[in-house]
Structures are given as C-alpha cells and as structure tokens.
C-alpha positions as CSV (number, residue, x, y, z in Angstrom):
1,M,124.9,120.6,143.1
2,I,122.6,118.9,140.7
3,A,121.3,120.4,137.4
4,K,118.9,118.8,134.7
5,T,118.6,119.3,131.2
6,Y,116.9,117.3,128.2
7,T,117.8,115.9,125.0
8,C,116.7,113.0,122.6
9,S,117.9,109.6,121.7
10,L,117.1,107.7,118.6
11,L,114.8,104.7,118.6
12,G,114.3,103.4,115.0
13,I,113.3,106.5,113.3
14,D,111.7,107.8,116.4
15,A,113.2,110.0,119.1
16,V,112.8,109.3,123.2
17,L,113.1,112.1,125.3
18,V,116.2,111.7,127.7
19,E,116.6,113.3,130.9
20,V,120.4,114.5,131.4
21,E,121.0,114.7,135.3
22,V,124.5,116.1,136.2
23,D,125.7,116.1,139.9
24,I,129.0,117.8,141.0
25,A,130.2,116.4,144.2
26,S,133.4,116.7,146.6
27,G,136.0,114.3,146.1
28,L,138.6,113.0,143.8
29,P,138.4,114.6,140.2
30,G,136.4,112.3,138.1
31,F,133.8,112.1,135.1
32,S,131.6,109.2,134.9
33,T,128.6,108.5,132.8
34,V,125.8,106.2,133.6
35,G,122.6,105.0,132.0
36,L,123.9,102.5,129.2
37,P,125.9,105.0,127.3
38,D,127.8,103.6,124.2
39,S,131.4,104.2,123.6
40,I,130.7,107.4,121.7
41,V,128.7,108.8,124.7
42,K,131.5,107.8,127.2
43,E,133.8,109.6,125.2
44,S,132.0,112.8,125.3
45,K,133.6,113.5,128.7
46,D,136.9,114.6,126.9
47,R,135.2,116.6,124.1
48,V,133.0,118.3,126.8
49,K,135.8,119.2,129.0
50,A,137.9,120.7,126.0
51,A,135.0,122.5,124.7
52,I,134.1,124.2,128.1
53,Q,137.6,125.2,128.8
54,N,138.5,126.4,125.4
55,S,135.2,128.4,125.6
56,G,136.6,130.2,128.3
57,Y,134.7,128.9,131.1
58,P,136.1,127.2,134.3
59,F,135.8,123.5,134.3
60,P,134.9,122.0,137.9
61,F,137.7,119.5,139.2
62,E,135.5,117.7,141.4
63,R,133.6,114.3,141.0
64,I,131.2,114.6,138.2
65,T,128.4,112.0,137.5
66,V,126.2,112.2,134.6
67,N,123.0,110.1,134.4
68,L,121.1,109.4,131.3
69,A,117.5,108.7,132.0
70,P,115.6,106.0,131.5
71,A,118.5,104.3,132.2
72,A,117.3,101.1,130.5
73,L,117.4,102.8,127.3
74,R,120.8,102.5,125.3
75,K,122.3,106.0,124.4
76,E,124.2,106.2,121.0
77,G,125.7,109.1,119.3
78,A,127.6,112.4,119.9
79,G,124.3,114.4,120.2
80,F,124.7,114.3,124.0
81,D,127.7,116.5,124.3
82,L,125.6,120.0,124.1
83,P,123.1,118.7,126.9
84,I,126.0,117.4,129.2
85,A,128.0,120.6,128.7
86,V,125.0,122.9,129.4
87,G,124.4,120.7,132.4
88,I,127.7,120.9,133.9
89,L,127.5,124.8,133.4
90,S,124.2,125.0,135.1
91,A,125.6,122.9,138.2
92,I,128.1,125.5,138.6
93,G,126.0,128.5,138.3
94,I,127.5,129.9,134.8
95,V,124.0,129.6,133.1
96,S,120.6,129.6,134.2
97,A,119.2,126.3,135.3
98,Q,115.7,127.2,135.3
99,R,115.7,128.4,131.6
100,A,117.9,125.3,130.8
101,E,115.4,122.8,132.2
102,K,112.6,124.1,129.9
103,M,114.5,123.3,126.5
104,I,115.8,120.5,124.6
105,F,119.3,120.4,123.6
106,C,121.3,118.2,120.9
107,G,124.7,118.7,119.2
108,E,128.2,117.4,119.1
109,L,130.8,119.6,120.4
110,A,134.3,120.1,118.8
111,L,137.3,120.9,121.1
112,D,137.1,124.4,120.7
113,G,133.3,124.7,121.4
114,R,131.7,124.7,117.9
115,V,128.6,122.7,117.7
116,K,128.6,120.2,114.8
117,P,125.8,118.5,113.1
118,V,124.2,115.2,114.2
119,A,121.7,112.8,112.7
120,G,118.0,112.5,113.3
121,C,117.1,115.9,114.2
122,L,113.6,115.8,112.3
123,P,112.6,113.1,114.9
124,M,113.6,115.0,117.8
125,A,111.8,118.1,116.9
126,I,108.7,115.7,116.7
127,R,109.5,114.4,120.1
128,A,109.8,118.0,121.3
129,R,106.8,118.9,120.1
130,D,104.7,116.0,121.2
131,S,106.5,116.4,124.9
132,G,105.5,120.0,125.3
133,F,108.6,121.7,124.9
134,D,108.5,125.1,122.8
135,D,112.4,125.3,122.3
136,L,114.9,123.4,120.6
137,I,118.8,124.2,120.4
138,L,120.6,122.2,117.9
139,P,123.5,122.8,115.3
140,G,122.7,125.4,112.8
141,E,123.4,122.8,109.9
142,N,120.4,120.9,111.3
143,A,118.0,123.8,111.6
144,R,116.0,123.4,108.3
145,E,115.2,119.9,108.7
146,A,113.9,120.3,112.3
147,A,111.9,123.5,111.4
148,V,109.8,121.9,108.6
149,L,107.3,121.2,111.4
150,N,106.7,124.8,112.3
151,A,105.6,123.6,115.7
152,V,108.6,124.1,117.9
153,S,111.0,127.1,118.1
154,V,114.3,125.8,116.3
155,R,117.2,128.0,117.6
156,P,120.4,126.9,115.7
157,A,123.7,127.4,117.7
158,N,126.9,127.4,116.0
159,H,129.2,127.7,119.2
160,L,128.7,126.7,122.8
161,C,129.3,130.4,123.9
162,E,126.1,131.4,122.0
163,V,124.0,129.0,123.9
164,V,125.4,130.2,127.2
165,E,125.1,133.7,126.3
166,Y,121.3,132.9,125.2
167,L,120.5,131.1,128.2
168,N,121.8,133.9,130.5
169,G,119.6,136.4,128.7
170,R,122.7,138.6,127.1
171,M,122.1,137.2,123.5
172,D,119.1,136.1,121.4
173,L,119.1,132.9,119.3
174,P,116.5,133.8,116.6
175,A,114.2,131.1,115.6
176,F,114.7,129.5,112.5
177,G,111.9,130.5,109.9
178,F,111.2,128.1,107.1
179,D,108.8,128.4,104.1
180,L,107.5,125.0,103.8
181,D,105.7,125.9,100.5
182,S,108.8,126.2,98.7
183,V,110.0,122.7,99.1
184,W,106.8,121.6,97.3
185,Q,107.1,123.9,94.3
186,N,108.5,122.2,91.3
187,S,108.7,118.9,92.7
188,F,108.7,117.2,89.2
189,S,111.1,119.4,87.1
190,D,111.5,119.6,83.4
191,E,114.8,117.8,83.5
192,E,113.1,114.6,85.0
193,L,113.4,111.3,83.0
194,D,110.3,111.1,80.9
195,F,108.6,108.2,79.5
196,E,108.2,109.8,76.1
197,D,111.8,108.8,75.7
198,V,110.9,105.3,75.5
199,K,110.4,104.1,71.9
200,G,107.9,101.0,71.5
201,Q,107.3,98.9,74.7
202,E,103.6,99.8,75.0
203,H,102.9,96.6,76.8
204,A,105.6,97.4,79.3
205,K,104.4,101.0,79.7
206,R,101.0,99.8,80.5
207,G,102.0,97.3,83.2
208,L,103.9,100.1,84.8
209,E,101.3,102.3,84.8
210,V,99.2,99.8,86.5
211,A,101.9,99.1,88.8
212,A,102.2,102.6,89.8
213,A,98.5,103.2,90.2
214,G,98.3,100.4,92.8
215,N,101.8,100.5,94.1
216,H,102.4,96.9,93.0
217,N,105.5,95.0,92.6
218,V,107.0,94.3,89.3
219,L,109.3,92.0,87.5
220,L,110.7,92.9,84.1
221,I,111.9,90.2,81.9
222,G,113.8,90.8,78.6
223,P,116.9,90.5,76.6
224,P,119.9,92.8,77.2
225,G,119.2,96.3,75.5
226,S,115.4,96.0,75.5
227,G,114.9,99.0,77.7
228,K,114.2,97.2,81.2
229,T,116.4,99.8,83.1
230,M,115.4,102.8,81.1
231,L,111.6,102.0,82.0
232,A,112.4,101.5,85.6
233,Q,114.3,104.8,85.9
234,R,111.4,106.5,84.5
235,I,108.6,105.2,86.8
236,S,109.4,107.9,89.7
237,G,108.0,110.4,87.1
238,I,104.6,108.7,87.1
239,L,104.2,108.2,90.7
240,P,102.0,110.5,92.5
241,A,103.5,113.2,94.7
242,L,103.8,112.3,98.4
243,S,101.3,113.4,100.8
244,F,102.7,115.5,103.7
245,E,102.1,112.6,106.0
246,E,104.3,110.2,103.7
247,A,106.9,113.0,103.1
248,L,107.4,113.3,106.9
249,E,107.8,109.6,107.6
250,T,110.2,109.2,104.4
251,S,112.2,112.1,105.7
252,K,112.5,110.7,109.3
253,V,114.5,107.6,107.7
254,Y,116.9,110.0,105.9
255,S,117.3,111.9,109.0
256,V,118.2,109.1,111.1
257,A,120.5,108.0,108.4
258,G,122.1,111.5,108.2
259,M,121.1,112.1,104.5
260,L,118.9,115.1,104.8
261,S,121.7,117.5,103.5
262,R,120.2,118.5,100.1
263,S,116.7,119.0,101.2
264,P,115.0,119.2,104.7
265,L,112.0,117.5,103.5
266,I,111.8,114.4,101.0
267,V,109.0,115.5,98.9
268,R,109.6,113.1,95.8
269,R,109.2,109.4,95.9
270,Q,112.9,107.9,96.3
271,F,114.4,105.8,93.4
272,R,117.1,103.3,95.1
273,A,119.2,101.1,92.8
274,P,121.6,99.1,95.0
275,H,124.2,96.9,93.3
276,H,123.8,93.2,93.4
277,S,127.0,92.8,95.5
278,I,125.0,94.4,98.4
279,S,125.1,92.8,101.8
280,D,122.3,91.8,104.0
281,A,122.9,94.9,106.4
282,G,123.1,97.0,103.2
283,L,119.8,95.9,102.0
284,V,117.4,95.7,105.1
285,G,119.4,97.4,107.6
286,G,121.7,96.6,110.7
287,G,125.1,96.6,111.4
288,Q,127.0,97.1,114.7
289,I,125.3,100.6,115.0
290,P,122.0,100.0,113.3
291,R,121.4,102.0,110.5
292,P,118.3,101.9,107.8
293,G,118.8,99.8,104.9
294,E,118.0,100.2,101.3
295,V,114.5,98.9,101.7
296,S,113.8,101.7,104.4
297,L,115.6,104.4,102.1
298,S,113.2,103.5,99.6
299,H,110.2,103.8,101.7
300,N,107.1,105.2,99.8
301,G,109.3,105.0,96.8
302,V,110.7,102.5,94.4
303,L,113.5,99.8,95.1
304,F,115.0,98.9,91.7
305,L,117.0,95.4,91.5
306,D,118.6,95.3,88.5
307,E,120.2,91.7,87.4
308,F,117.7,90.2,89.8
309,P,118.9,86.9,89.8
310,E,122.5,87.9,90.4
311,F,121.5,89.2,94.0
312,R,122.5,86.4,96.5
313,R,119.3,84.1,97.3
314,N,119.8,84.5,101.0
315,V,119.7,88.5,100.3
316,L,116.5,88.4,98.3
317,D,115.0,86.2,101.0
318,L,115.2,88.9,103.2
319,L,112.9,90.9,101.2
320,R,110.1,88.5,102.4
321,Q,108.9,90.4,105.6
322,P,109.0,94.0,104.2
323,L,107.3,93.1,101.0
324,E,104.5,91.5,103.2
325,D,104.3,93.8,106.2
326,G,105.9,97.2,105.1
327,Q,108.5,97.2,107.7
328,V,111.4,95.4,108.8
329,T,112.6,94.7,112.0
330,I,116.3,94.3,113.2
331,A,116.6,92.4,116.4
332,R,119.7,92.6,118.7
333,A,120.4,91.2,122.0
334,A,119.5,94.4,123.8
335,I,117.0,96.0,121.7
336,A,114.7,95.5,118.7
337,L,114.4,98.3,115.9
338,T,111.7,98.6,113.4
339,Y,112.2,100.6,110.4
340,P,109.5,101.6,107.9
341,A,109.8,99.7,104.4
342,S,106.6,99.9,102.5
343,F,108.1,100.4,98.8
344,M,107.4,99.4,95.2
345,L,110.0,96.5,94.2
346,I,111.0,96.7,90.5
347,G,113.2,93.6,89.5
348,A,114.6,93.3,86.1
349,M,116.3,90.0,84.7
350,N,117.4,88.3,81.6
351,P,115.2,85.2,80.5
352,C,118.6,83.3,80.7
353,P,122.2,83.7,81.3
354,C,123.1,84.8,77.8
355,G,119.9,86.9,77.9
356,Y,118.2,85.5,74.2
357,S,116.1,82.7,75.5
358,G,112.8,83.0,73.1
359,D,114.5,85.9,71.2
360,P,113.1,85.6,67.4
361,I,116.6,86.7,66.0
362,R,119.3,85.9,68.3
363,P,119.8,82.2,69.2
364,C,120.2,81.1,73.0
365,T,123.5,79.5,73.7
366,C,122.2,78.3,77.0
367,S,121.6,74.6,78.1
368,P,118.3,73.6,79.6
369,N,120.0,72.9,82.8
370,T,121.8,76.1,83.0
371,V,118.4,78.1,82.3
372,M,116.6,76.2,85.2
373,K,119.5,77.1,87.4
374,Y,119.7,80.5,86.6
375,R,115.9,81.2,86.9
376,G,115.9,79.2,90.1
377,K,117.8,81.7,91.8
378,I,114.7,83.7,92.7
379,S,112.9,81.7,95.0
380,G,109.2,80.7,94.9
381,P,108.0,83.0,97.8
382,I,109.7,85.9,96.5
383,L,108.0,85.5,93.1
384,D,104.9,84.9,94.8
385,R,105.1,88.4,96.3
386,I,105.6,90.1,93.0
387,D,102.3,91.3,91.3
388,L,103.2,91.8,87.7
389,H,105.5,89.8,85.7
390,I,106.0,92.0,82.3
391,E,108.0,90.9,79.4
392,V,110.1,93.5,77.7
393,P,111.0,92.2,74.2
394,S,113.6,93.7,72.0
395,V,112.7,96.9,70.1
396,K,112.2,96.7,66.4
397,Y,114.6,99.0,64.4
398,E,111.6,100.7,62.9
399,Q,110.3,101.6,66.3
400,L,113.6,102.9,67.4
401,R,114.1,105.5,64.7
402,S,110.5,106.4,64.9
403,Q,110.2,110.3,65.3
404,G,106.3,110.1,66.2
405,P,105.3,111.5,69.4
406,S,105.2,109.3,72.7
407,E,103.0,109.9,75.7
408,K,104.7,112.1,78.4
409,S,105.3,111.0,82.0
410,S,102.9,113.9,83.2
411,A,99.9,112.4,81.2
412,V,100.4,109.0,82.7
413,R,101.0,110.7,86.1
414,E,97.6,112.2,86.2
415,R,95.6,108.9,85.5
416,V,97.9,107.3,88.2
417,S,97.0,110.2,90.7
418,K,93.4,110.0,89.9
419,A,93.4,106.1,90.7
420,R,95.3,106.6,94.1
421,Q,92.9,109.2,94.9
422,I,90.2,106.8,94.4
423,Q,92.1,104.3,96.7
424,L,92.5,107.1,99.5
425,Q,88.8,107.8,99.8
426,R,88.0,104.2,99.6
427,L,90.1,103.5,102.9
428,P,90.1,106.7,104.8
429,G,91.7,107.0,107.9
430,E,93.4,103.4,107.8
431,G,97.0,104.4,106.9
432,I,96.6,102.4,103.5
433,Y,97.8,104.6,100.6
434,S,97.2,101.9,97.7
435,N,95.6,98.8,96.7
436,S,98.5,96.6,97.2
437,R,98.5,97.1,100.9
438,M,94.8,96.1,101.4
439,K,94.1,93.3,103.9
440,P,92.0,90.4,103.2
441,K,88.9,92.1,104.9
442,H,89.3,94.9,102.3
443,L,89.4,92.2,99.7
444,K,86.0,90.9,100.6
445,K,84.4,94.3,100.6
446,F,86.0,96.0,97.6
447,C,86.9,93.3,95.3
448,R,83.8,91.4,95.0
449,L,83.2,89.6,91.6
450,D,80.2,88.6,89.7
451,A,79.5,84.9,88.5
452,A,81.4,85.4,85.0
453,G,84.4,86.8,87.0
454,Q,84.6,84.2,89.7
455,S,84.4,81.3,87.0
456,I,87.5,83.1,85.3
457,L,89.5,83.3,88.4
458,D,88.6,79.8,89.4
459,Q,89.9,78.5,86.2
460,A,93.3,80.3,86.4
461,V,93.8,79.3,89.9
462,V,93.4,75.6,88.9
463,Q,95.3,75.8,85.5
464,L,98.4,77.8,86.8
465,G,98.6,76.2,90.3
466,L,98.5,79.7,92.1
467,S,98.9,79.9,95.7
468,A,96.7,81.8,98.1
469,R,99.1,84.9,98.0
470,A,99.0,85.0,94.1
471,Y,95.1,84.6,94.2
472,H,94.9,87.7,96.5
473,R,97.5,89.8,94.2
474,I,95.4,89.0,91.5
475,L,92.3,90.7,93.0
476,K,94.5,93.5,94.1
477,V,95.6,94.2,90.5
478,S,92.1,93.7,88.9
479,R,91.0,96.6,91.4
480,T,93.7,98.8,90.4
481,L,92.9,98.3,86.7
482,A,89.2,99.0,87.6
483,D,90.2,102.4,89.6
484,L,92.2,103.5,86.3
485,E,88.7,103.0,84.6
486,E,87.1,104.8,87.5
487,A,84.7,101.6,87.4
488,E,82.8,100.7,90.5
489,N,83.0,97.1,90.2
490,I,85.8,94.4,88.8
491,G,84.8,93.4,85.4
492,S,85.8,90.3,83.6
493,Q,88.2,92.3,81.2
494,H,90.3,93.7,84.5
495,L,90.7,90.0,85.9
496,L,91.7,88.7,82.6
497,E,94.4,91.5,82.2
498,A,95.4,90.9,85.8
499,I,95.8,87.2,85.2
500,Q,98.1,87.7,82.1
501,Y,100.4,89.6,84.3
502,R,101.3,86.3,86.1
503,S,102.8,84.7,83.3
504,L,106.1,83.4,85.1
505,D,103.8,81.2,87.1
506,R,102.8,79.1,84.2
507,R,105.8,79.4,81.9
508,L,109.3,80.1,83.4
509,F,109.2,78.6,87.0
C-alpha cells in the first residue's frame, strides 16, 4: 500500500516542494524515514504514531517507510508531521488518497493530535501557488501569514481529526479570508518617533534625509548626549512605505525566522539595533540550524549599530558582502543558503574613548595613541562602504530649550518619497529601488558630469586619496541630492555637498 502527499521544505527564504511517499508493507513492525531527514524529522515517527492513536484512528503495526523526495535535499523542521500522518492514513484507507494528493499539508502534531504552528508558511504559500496547487492545509495560527497572497485557498486546521473529516467530505475547512488593505492602513501612526522632537542638529537632519532618499549608509560621529541614537531611531519615520514586492520579501524573512506573530505582512521598514556583543551568527545568520541574522531581519530597512567601534572587528568585517551585494551567503558542507540583506547601515560612534575629542567645552583626556587605536577598530574596507560621515556636535543650551516649531517627519518623508519615485522611474524592472544599488553601468548613464563638476571631483579624489569605491559613492550621493531637488543633471553644488560628507577620509583615518 503506497500513498502520496505533498508538503514544502525551506531553503533559505524560499520553499521547495517535497513529495511525501508512504509505503506500508508486511513484515516486522518498524518506521523508517529516508530522504535526508534531520533529527527533528526522524523524531516525527513518535509524534505521528501518538497523534493518530490518540485521535481515535488505527495505527498499522507493519513496516512503514516514508520517503521524502527529492532525496538530495536535506529536510528540516517539524512541519512534516501532518503530511506524514495524512500519508499513513491514506495508505490504510482512512482518508481519500485522491483528495490528499491534490493538496499541500504542513504542520507539527502534538501527541493528542493538535496541529501546532511552524515557521515559513508564507514561502510555502508562494510555492503552492507557483506549483499549481489550489489548497494549502496548515495550522490555524499560521493562516493569516499564508493568506496575504490571496492566490491559494488557505484552510486552517487545529486538529488532525478536522483534516481527516475534511478529506472524507464530512466536514468543511473554510478558506481563510484576509483583507490585505487593512494591513496597509495607518502604516505611520501618530505615536511614531518624530524628527520634530530633535532640537538643533540641522546638518545631521539634512544628512539623514539624503541618506533616506538614496538608501545610503551613514556614520554618525559625536560626543555622548549629542543625539546620535535619537536621530537614528527616527529615521524609520522618514523612509518611504514599502512596495508590495518589498513587503513580501521582508515578510518571507520574518516568516522563516518564525517572527510573524504580530502582523501577517511586514509593511513598515524594520529598525534593528543589536548590542555590540552580538556574535557572528547573530549578525549575518547561521548556527547549527541556519537562521537569518540581523542583516537579513533589517532587509529593506535600517540596521543601527550603536557604539560602532565596540563591535568586534571580525564581526564588522562580515558586513562587507551584504553591504556590497545586498545578500549574505551561509555555506555549510552539505548546502549553501542565501538570505537577502539589502539594508541601510547607520553606525554611531564617539570621536574618542572619552567622547570629547574636538569638543569646544569639555577637554579630551585620551592620548593620541589611544584615539588612533579606538578609531582603527573600524577597518578601511568597512569605512569605504559608508557613504555619508555626519558630525553630530553637542547641542547648545539655547537650542535645547527652544520652543520653536521643528519640521515633522511626515514633511521630510514626502520629499524622500518623491526622490525615491524618481529613482524607481529611472530604473524600471531592474529590481533596483534606490541610488545606492546602482551598478557602474548605471553611473555612466545617469551620473554624467559637466567639465566643472568633473574638475571638482578630480581634485577631491587626489587631495583626499579616495578609493574607486568612494569615488562611485560620491557620484551616487550626488545623484540623490539632485533627485531631492528634482534636477535632471548633477550640478557642482550637489558634488560639493556629497564630497563634504566624506570628511573621515581626510581627518580621522
């Protein structure tokens, strides 16, 4: 007796269709699972057996073989419990095998037959749609995230008995309905941290507006209490809303990580701020069971690294690939997984260990060697990948106590959104959402300079000793400045402002 069901296995943030074949043959009782199952999948035999028996169905005391195809793909997670149980019940004639073959099943089984939630149901719904399946049966707690596509019938089940009765036509599992428009409403709430709370720091606000408009990386340098963290926390409020494609890709990362409990779709650009003691795997992903790291959880959003030099240098150097490629690859002996990691990096640091180097009021107590050692914790290659270096000086008391009106985040976001829209129209259909991701071929076409502008840039490269990467980043920032003014061409004033954001190349390092 052979039965077949279908489920999905996660590969990075995507799902792969898996065929679950169940064979029940005469012989000594046994239960074996083949097809590169991990330890969690191997243990499913005990959960499945207890769930079937405690749900009131007979369990065959014969030789049971479960094959998970394709056999070359490693299978991980407890989501195989439900399809294996349905396959066994199909093989012994308890449920309709013909109906079971036309659906995708996913879910972990408790010993009493309850269907428990699993991670990655959104990618599974996408795979079901792309593979031509019309029905997806999964845990009730995962229904909302899988239903955002409105492309397959998502049927939530809370118990194995409900699945059996539905397959036999004696009970209906209603498709879960979801109003996608309701998720997008009020994406920017009144309680959001607002730029109007920041007193003074007009130069820093301008720099962050430029960074948001082009999705450029930023390094904030200033003494303690100058407002670096306060500014960084408010940048999410000036970033444009996610497009549906960006929201779906970000949500897939959170679905795989099992972090979609609050909302079935991530519609806000995420702000992640890990502590400086974070490990390599915590930052870029990995572990014994590979999971997305902070760089992937901040995909299409912001990764804020406060006390930037306090992060271990080897951890910071791991940012090179995601900052350059917009993705991170985790290689293992058996498989290599790629997670998206296109984020805006914001680093914050003091100018020296005591924090008051160059401060006009408080004297610095650090020796020159101590200052150089502190600043040298940030490697040249990482600094080269940061587009804007923004100084955040101490706020004067007169500015701090000022009651005058400050510009709200909504006004800044409107300008940023207009600039982003210009960039989307410039590069349609190429998957590039901002100037920071332009390739050299795009720079040649869209960042042409006149004679005066080229002369200015030539002098800056020679005097500051800029690398080729820094040269390209100046062009990208200049293009963003022109977009903010809705200018067709890059002017000399745009170049000059972009160059002054490279102050660290000359003064600190």
